[in-house]
N, C-alpha and C positions, 0 to 999 in steps of 0.2 A: 066872362072871358076878359082877360087883360087887353089893354090897347097895345097895338104893335104896328111896326112898319115892315113891309116885306119888299125886297128888291129882287125880282127874278133874274136869273142868269142871262147874260147876253150872248153866250156861246151857242153856236149852231151845232146840234148833235146829229151825227149820222151813225146809226146803230144797226148792226146785223152781220151775219156771216158773209164774208167776201165783200164787205162794204169798202175795203181798201181800194177797190176798183174805181171808186168815185173821187179819188184824189185829184185827177186832172180837172174834173168839173169844179171841185172846191177851190183849186188854185185860180181858175178862170173867174169864179164868183168874187174873188178878192181883187180882180183886175190886176193880177200879178203875172210875171213872166219868168222870173229866175228865183228858184227856191234853193236855199242853203239847207241841205239835209244834215240833220244832227243825229248822232248815235254814239254808243260806246264802241270801243275797239272790238269787244266780243260780239256785238250785234251788227258789225259792218256788213257781213254777208247778207243778212236779212234786209238791211237798209239799201244795199246795192240792188237787190232783186226788185225792191219797190221802186227805186230810182230809175231802173231800166224802163219801167212802164211809163215814165214821164220824162224820158231822156232829154227831150227838146226844151224842157223847162227846169233842168237842174243846173244850178250855178256851180255846185261842188258839194263834196261831202266832208264834214268835220267830225272826226271820230275820237276826239280827245276828251270826251266827257268824263268828269270825276265826281265822286260823291260830294254833297254839300256845296257844290259850285264854288270852288276856290276863286278868289278875285282874279288871280293870274290867268286861269283858264277862261274866265269870262272875257277878259281883255283880248285874249288870242282869238276867241270866237267872234267878238265884235269887229276886230280887224279883218278877219277872214271874210265876214259878210260884206264889209265895205269894199275890200279890194276885189272881190269877185262880182260886185255889182248886184248882190242879192236884193230882191224886193219883198221877200217873205222867207219864213223859216218853216221847215217841215221836220218836226221833232218826232223821231220814231224810237220809242223805248219807254223807260220808267220815269220815276220822279226826277232823277238827276238829269236826264236828257231834256225833259220838258223844262226843268229849272234853268238849264243853260239857255234854252230858247227865251225864257223870260228875262234872263240877264241881258240878252241882246236887245230885246224889245224895250226894256226899261230905259235904255239910253237912246235907241234909234227910232222906237215906235214901230219897228218892223212887225207886220202881222204874223201870227203863228198858226199853223195847222198842226194839231197834236194827234199822234197815232199811238195811244198807250198800249204797251205790251205787258204791263203789270197792273196791279190794282191800287196804285198809290193815290189816285184821285186828284192830284195836283193840277191835272189838265183842265179842271173846271173851277179853279180858284184864281183870284187876282193877287195871291200871296206869292212873294218871291223871297229867296234866301241867298245870302252871299257870305262866304267865310273869308275873313281877313285877319291875319295875326292870331290864328287859333280861336277866334270868336265868331260864331255864326250869328248874323243879324238878319232879322226878317222884316218885311214891310208889306204894304198893300198899295197897289196902283192899278187902275183899270187898264193901263197900257199893256200890262203883261198877261192879261187874260186871253188865252187862245181864242181866235175868232171861230174856228171850227175844230170839233173833236170827232175823230173817226174811230168808233169802237168796233173792231173786227175780232170776234172771239177766236177765229182761226189762228190769229197771230199769237195767241197766248197758250196754245196747246202744247208748245215745246217748253214752256216755262217749267223748270223743275218743281216737283211738288213741294220741296222744302221752301223754295222762294214763293210759291203760290200761297202757302200758309202764312208766312210772315207778311206778305204783301196784303193779304186779306185782313190780317190782324191790324195792320196799319190803317186800312180803310175803316174798320170797326172803331178804331180810336178816334177818328175824325167825327163820327156821329155821336159817340159817347160824350165827347166834350161839347158837341153842339147841343146836347140835351140839357146840360146844366149851364150853358152860356147865359150871361145876364141879358144879352140882346137877342135871344132866340124868340121863336114865335110858333103858333100852332101848325103852320104849314111845314116849317122845318122839322118840327117834332115828328110829324107823320113820315117825312122823308128819312129822318134819322132812324126811326124804329124799323122801317121797312129795309133800309140799307143794312142794318145790323143783321136782321133776320136772313136776308138774301145772301149776305157774305158768309155767315156761319153755316147756313144750310148747304151752300155750294161745296164747302170743304168736306162735308160728310160724303158727298157723291164723288168728288174728285179723288178722295182717298182710295176709293174702289176702282175708279177708272179716270186717270188724269187726262185722257183724250175725249172725255164726254163733252161734246160741244154745247149741249144744252146747259150743263153745269157751268162751263166756262162763260156762257152768256149770262147766267145768273150772277156769277162773280163780278163780271164787268158792270152789270146793271147795279149791283150793290156798290161798287166803287164809284160809279157816277153819282148815285144818291148821296153817299157819304162825303164825297169830295165837294158836292154842291153845298151841303150843310156847312162844311168847314169854311168854304169861301164866303159864307154869309154871316158868320158870327165871329166873336172874339175868341181867341184861343186861351186855354187855361193852364193849370198845373202840368198836365200830361205833356203838352207840346213844349212848354217851357223847359221841362226836364230833358226831353228828347233833343231839342235844339242845343241845349247845353252839352249833353253827352256826345251827340254826334259831331257838332262843330268843333268843340274843344279837344275831344279825345279821339276824333276820327273813327267813331264806331259806326258800323253799317246801319243805315237809316231804318229799314223795315224791321230789322232784328231788335233795335233799341225800342221801337214802338211796341213790339211784341212783349218784351221783357217788362217794360215799365207800366203798361196799361193796367194790369190787375192791381198793382200797388197804388197807382194814382186813383183808381176807382175806390179802393179801400180807404184812402186818405179822405176822399170827398163823400164817402157813403152816407154818413149821418147828416151832412150839410145839403144834400141834394136828393131827397126822398122821391120826388116825382120823376126825376131822371132815372133813378135806379129801378123804379117800377116799370118804366117803359123798356129798359134794357133787359130786365128779367123776363118780360113778356116776349121780347124778341128772341131770347135764348132758351126760353122754357125752363129756366132755373131761377130759384129765389135768391140764392147767394151769388150776387153778380160778380164780385171780385174773384171768388173761387171758380165760378163758371168760366170766366175768361181765361184764368190761369190754366184750368183743366183743358179748355179747348186747344190752347197752344201745346200743352204737354202731350195730350192725346195724339196729336198729329206730328209729333217729333220736332216741334219748334224749340228754340232755345228759351230757357226760363231764368237764366241768370246772366248778369252783366259780365261775370268772370269768363263765361264760355264764349263771349263775343269780343273779348279783347280788353276789357276794362281792368285796370289794376287797382288794388286796394288803396294805394297811396294817393289816388286821385279823388276819392270820395269826399274828402273834406272840401277840396276846391270846388267840386261839383255842387255841393250844398251851398257854399258861399255864393257861387254864380247864380244859383236858382233863386235866391232871395233878393238878388239885385235886379232892378228894372222888372218888377213883378208883373206877370200877366193877371188879369182879373180872374178870380176863382171863387167858388162858393165858400171855401174855407181859407182863411188867411194862410199865406205861405210862411210857416214857422220853421226856423233853421233847425232846431233840435228834432222836430218831428220829421222834417225832410231828410235829415242825416240818417235817422232810423229807417225811413222808407228806402233810401239808397242802399243801406246795409242789407236789408232783406232782399232787395232786387239783386244785389251783388252775389249773395249767397244762394239765391234761387229757391228760397223757402216760400211757402204759400203766403198770400197777402193777408194782412192783419189790419182791420179797421181800428 
């Protein structure tokens, strides 16, 4: 076995149906008194219902969350937290909402309690992203890691199945990259394989019954594992492409991950055989890139960049940005090969190693 270093997550995990009831206790555990509740405008009603249960501890509700955390929105949220005297943030929602909480914490050190309602996994990572001038930049800082994560499967039951699929595919992408990261280790490999298995298996059951609480629990469990993997390793080609496409072209986050993942796996297929064997075992299919592509297509998820808003005239710029400031990857990021990858993803054709 190779030598390795493993740093366990410092987040406190509260998992289970109706675990949202423990929010007051978790705020007390932080020795906090005034929580700024973060949500999207679409989730305001859900956030208000939760806020009512802790009304004496709510400083206010900020519902102007946007994808990819534009710097302007981050500044507004930071100002709101300061003016309302908030001493913690309660982020209720998906990756964008939790990402905004991280943007506040990055500057102020405000502790975050995350209540994820999708399967993004960002709630257990110290990774943050901010978009400024059409460029999304990411970084790592322990200050932005949520102190407590409350996983309540009941809060995800109303997540539309189309969003369920792309969100779970997003989670799978985190573990897939973790399996070929240069700084991975045997502990993370176990978590990554199990995270992929649980996420993919949950989709089969949720396709038949989106209200299946046990399947929703498995999907959240998979998201937790996959997110933990992502938070512990360096990101590679897949995340580089998704950050480029999302931040520069304002494409929807989970959908970009869903479209790009099979093509990124095909690009790295020969360069990461051990990772591919683990993913194959988790999915029960030998052809990993095709299996991931088929998993998305089978459940009605988008398979092309064109259908999620990308225009053909942006592909060259995307390829140029992808080879700048390269992320570590098993196979070097080659401009010509990446341009071909992006074309296949744009057209929605099957991945090609």
